[in-house]
N, C-alpha and C positions, 0 to 999 in steps of 0.2 A: 504494498499497500504504501502512495505516494505521504509523506510527512506534512501535516497537518500547520500551519503557521498563521494565528495568530496576527492581524495587524490592526492597530486603532486609526478610531474616526475621527473624525468633526461632529457636530451636532450644528445645522445649521441651516436656514430657508432657502428651499431649491425649490424650482418650476417646472413643471415637463406634465406635456397635454391639456389638461384641463386643468393643473393643478399649479397654485400660486403664493411662492410664502410658504412653503409646508415646509414646518420643522424637519431634518432627515440625518439619519444617520448614514453617512457617507466618508468616501475620498477618492482621489484622481482612481483612473482604474491602472492604470502604469505599474502601480505597486501590485495588483492583485496577477498581473500579466504579466511580472517581471518575477513572480514567485511562483506560479502554472510554468511557466518558459525554462528555469530552473530547474523544476519535477519535482512543487513543489502543492500542495491544495490550500488555496486563501479561503479565510476565515472570519469576516469583519468584527470586530468587538465595538460595540458600542460604547461611550462610557458609562462604568456604572462600578458605585466606589462600594459597595457591599460589601466586595469580598474578592478573593485572586483566585475562587476555588475552576473557574477557567480552565488553568496552568493545567488541571489534572489530563484536560481532555485534548489538545495541540502542543503539540512536539518541540515549538521553537515561535519568540516573539519579535515584532517587526512594530519598530514606534516610527508611525508614521511623520511628515512635517506638516506645519499649522502656525497659528498663533504664538505669540512671543507666551514665556514661561512668567509669571507670577515674580515678582522680580523680590516679593516680599520671604517668598521659598530662601533667596538668598543674603539676607540680610537686605535689603535693598529697596526702596520708594519709585514707583513708577516714574521712570522720563517720559518726557511728551512727546515721543514718537511711539511709546510703550503699549500694548494694544495685545489684553489677554485674556482667556477662556478660565475660570478657575477651578471651574469645575469637571473641566477635561484634565488639568493639575494633577487633580484629587485622583483621580480615575485610575488614571496613569501612573500615578506613582503609585497605589496600591498593587498594582499588575506591576511595574518595573521593579519593585522590591521584594517582590514573591521571587517573581522568576530568579532573578538574582539570587535567593536565600536558595533556590533551588539548582540553579547552576545551570537553568534554561537557556541554548541558544540565543542568542537576541542581538538582534541588528539594529540600528537606532539611527535614524535621518534625518536630517538638517535640526528641525526642531526636538527630536529623540535624541538626538548625542545630547543637546541643551539642556533638556532634562535629565538625564543618564550624568550630565556633568553632574548638574546641582541636587543630583541623587547621593551623590559620590562627595558632596562636600566643599563641591567648587563654585565655582560663581561666575556672569557672565557681564561682558560687555552688553548695554542698551540697545547702544545704536553706533554700528560701529565711522561712519562718517565724523562724528565727535574724535572719536579715537585714532585714527588713521590719512582722515580727509579726504577720505577719496569716496567714488562710488561703484568697486568692481566688483564685490561680492552681492551687488545687486541694481545694475545698471539702467531698469525701467523697470517697468508696473508691467506684471508677465515678463520678462527676458532673465532667458539664466545668463549670467557671466560665467566665460568663458577662460579658465586661468591654467597652469601648470601648477601641479604641489610638488613639496621631498621628501620626500618620503623615509624614514630611521630606516638602514637596512638591518636583515634581519628580524624587520617585524611583520605582524601578520597582511599587514594591511601592504608593506612593500610586498610582498611576495605575490601576495594575489594579482598585485595593479601591475609588475614588471614592468617592463619599459613604455608604456601610454599612463603616462602620471596625467593628462588632460580630463582637469576636473569642470561640472558644473552647477556653480550654484545661485542662487538666492536667498540672502537673506540678509539683515541687517542688522542682528545679534550675533553675537560670536563667541567664546568661550574666551574670558581672562582667565579663568586658576582652574585645575583639569582637578584641583581635589586630589581625590589616590586615585586616580587614574593614570595613564603614559597616552603622554602626547608623542604620538609617530607617524604624522603629518602636520605642515604648516604650509599657509601660501606662500607668494615671493615676504607680503608685506612678514608674514612671521607669527597671523594669527593663524592658532590649531585649525589644522581640517580633518585629521582623526585621532579619537584615541580609544585605548583599546586596556581591557583587565587582565593581565596575562595570567594571573595567580586563578582563570577561569576558564572553562574549557572554552564557549566560545561569543566571549564580549564585546562587540565594535561598534563603535560611534562614528560617521561620517559624517560632515559638516555641507556634503554635494549633495546632490541627489541622481544615485543611481541609477531609480528607477525609470527616467525618461529614453534611459538610454539602453533599456532592460539587461544591463552589467551582469552576464549570467559569470563574474569573477566574486563579484562579492555572494549577488542571493547563490551564486549556488555553493560557497562555503557556505552560508549560514544553512540548503537545505542537505547536504554534508552531515553538519557536524545535527541537526534536527531527524536526521533516520539512523543516525548513533545515541537515543535519547533511550 
């Protein structure tokens, strides 16, 4: 059987057919398709903070991208550019912490990497242009920034990426302090682009969006780890 990968979702108003602005649990199809193409079965996980029992039924967890993480979780007040969904933070932290306790294979994408960092005792830059003075990480609404990253030799992400180190990112926040995680990839301006927990079987966070290109290197590694659960 294909390993089952749970994907965290948004709850946002959506419009289709005769329905308008209907509160909906959703996530870009790129995530589910990337899991499918890598050999897994995608299951969508709406926010639910009651318990983490669903982890008994899945083989791996994928923390998807989305809105900013609530700054109070890392000891800051929201800045003028910060937009949060606290209910999603609460629900995903329940899953994330339980997944780490179980050593469940985990891939965290963009916001997911930021939430993983916060759960690991780290902190975030709330608006990167204020820190680095440029918009390369989010050049325009709906436009991915294309950059090259540098990865730590011998790290999991370096082994997975190989010689193709191009990343496609869309974010205005980023990791300031990785907490207990190990930073294994950085952009040219020094911003962390990949974090890992070498003490666990498979815990990888990437700041870019590998689902858009259906990157089988990263998703294949998640599926391989989940197959051995």
